C-alpha positions, 0 to 999 in steps of 0.5 A, a space after each residue: 536486479 534483486 531486492 531482499 525479500 521477506 515471508 508474507 506471514 505463514 503464506 509461503 510467499 516471499 515478497 520484496 520489502 517494497 512493492 509497486 502501488 498502482 493507485 495513482 496510475 488509475 488517473 483522475 475522474 473519480 472520487 479518489 483520483 490523483 489527477 490526469 496520468 499518462 498511461 504509457 508513463 504508468 506502464 513504464 514506471 511499473 516495468 522499471 520497478 520490476 526491472 529494478 527487482 520489485 516482485 509485486 504490484 498492489 492495485 484495486 478494482 476501484 483505482 481509476 474505476 477499473 483502469 489501474 487493473 487494466 494497465 497492470 494487465 497490459 504490463 503482464 501481457 507484454 512480459 514473459 510469464 516467468 518475469 511476471 510480478 505477483 499481483 495483489 488487488 482488492 474488492 469491496 468498493 463499488 462505484 456508480 457508473 453514472 456518477 464516477 465522482 460519487 463516493 464509493 459504496 463499501 459492499 462485501 455481499 457474497 455475490 458482489 465479492 464474486 462478481 468483482 473477482 471475475 471482473 478483476 480477473 478479466 481486466 488483469 488477464 489472468 486465471 488467479 489473483 495472487 492476493 485478494 483483499 477486502 478494501 474496507 469493512 462493509 457498511 451494507 450490513 453484511 456480516 464479515 463472517 459471510 464475506 470471509 466465507 466467500 473469500 475462502 471459497 474463492 481460494 478453494 476454487 483456485 481463483 485466489 491464491 491468498 486472502 487478505 484484508 485492508 483497513 480492518 481493526 482487531 475485532 474484525 481480524 479476530 472474526 475472520 481468523 476464526 473462519 480462515 487464516 488471514 494471510 495479510 493485512 494492509 493498513 495505513 502506516 507512515 511516520 505521520 499515521 503511526 497508530 497501527 504500530 500499537 494495535 493491528 501490526 502487533 496482532 498480525 505478528 502474533 498471528 503470523 499474518 503478513 503486513 503490507 503497509 500503504 501510503 508509507 510516504 504519506 501520499 507524497 509528503 515525505 519525499 524530497 521535493 514536496 512543498 506547499 507550492 505543489 499542493 497549490 498546483 495539484 489538479 482540481 480532482 486530486 483527492 489530496 486537496 481534501 486531505 487534512 494532512 495536506 492542509 494547515 496546520 498539519 502540512 507545516 508540521 509534516 514538512 518540518 518532519 520531512 526536513 528532519 529526515 534529510 541528515 539521515 538520508 545523507 548519512 545513508 546516501 539515499 533519499 528522504 523518501 527511502 528513509 520514510 519507507 524504510 522506517 515503516 519496514 523497520 517495524 517487527 511484523 511488517 513484511 513490506 511497504 506499498 510505494 506508488 510512482 507515476 514515472 520511472 524517475 519516481 521509482 528511483 526515488 524510493 527503491 533504496 528503501 528495499 535495502 536500507 537498514 536504519 541504525 539505532 541512532 537513526 531510529 532515535 533521531 527520527 523519534 526525536 524529530 517526531 516529538 519536535 515537529 508534532 507531526 502525526 500520532 502514534 508510537 514514535 519508534 519500533 518496539 525493538 531497535 533492530 530490523 528483521 533480517 532480510 531473507 
């Protein structure tokens, strides 16, 4: 099967409008885990997404403390090379092997970036990373110019094809861009977390930098069957238990917003999850959305987002629902009513 694609900025890479997010398949037992996860189900979910047309997987070294990358590597090893999806991963979050539940450190020292890159290549079983990204700005005192220069050298050496960042503000983007073009930005963006729609996303559009947004379903809230009862039933080590969006009073506002998407989903003959994801990729400048799944059935719940085209009426109705529910912050509607044409 095929899905519509878009160009990732000026990189020359064409990616589907939805990609598989491999955060949750890292499993539990670390500070931002999603609780226990079956590895066979994880590989089946990724394989199903690829079979349904998704052509990229986004992971990170820290997801499951290396485990997510290992699973992606197992998937790739089981497939003919010509069927491989693009693989995007990240560095810059360093964990304590003796205390996996400790908060990860944000480290972007040149020697650490290089060490992490080599470790990711081993886990993935490849010779080059399609898109390598800084996960968060450093808090170890390293100048971003020194970090980004190291990324540039990894590209020149052929270990990395494209270089991107995640969770960077516009001042850091400007500093990186002065050294080497930023191929992509990965910001949080959903109907609930909308602030980057007025800041980083327009910056990327102006600089021909691709944007792949994360958590477009707000980590599961904006899905058809989510409920307060599901929050109560989450595993003790599921990070979402600590998130304000999964606690009152925000949870009730978020679920009211989710319910307001149901009539639109019926009109479009799709799921609420697909509508939530489609809203994020309706924004000018957004290339695609990272969407997680822990089973093939969950993939089927959002895969339509890669094709759905929200109408002006849909976007107006969603903007009204945001105002009524009071959910989240940020602009309520894309700055222009039409979606990019799919390539």
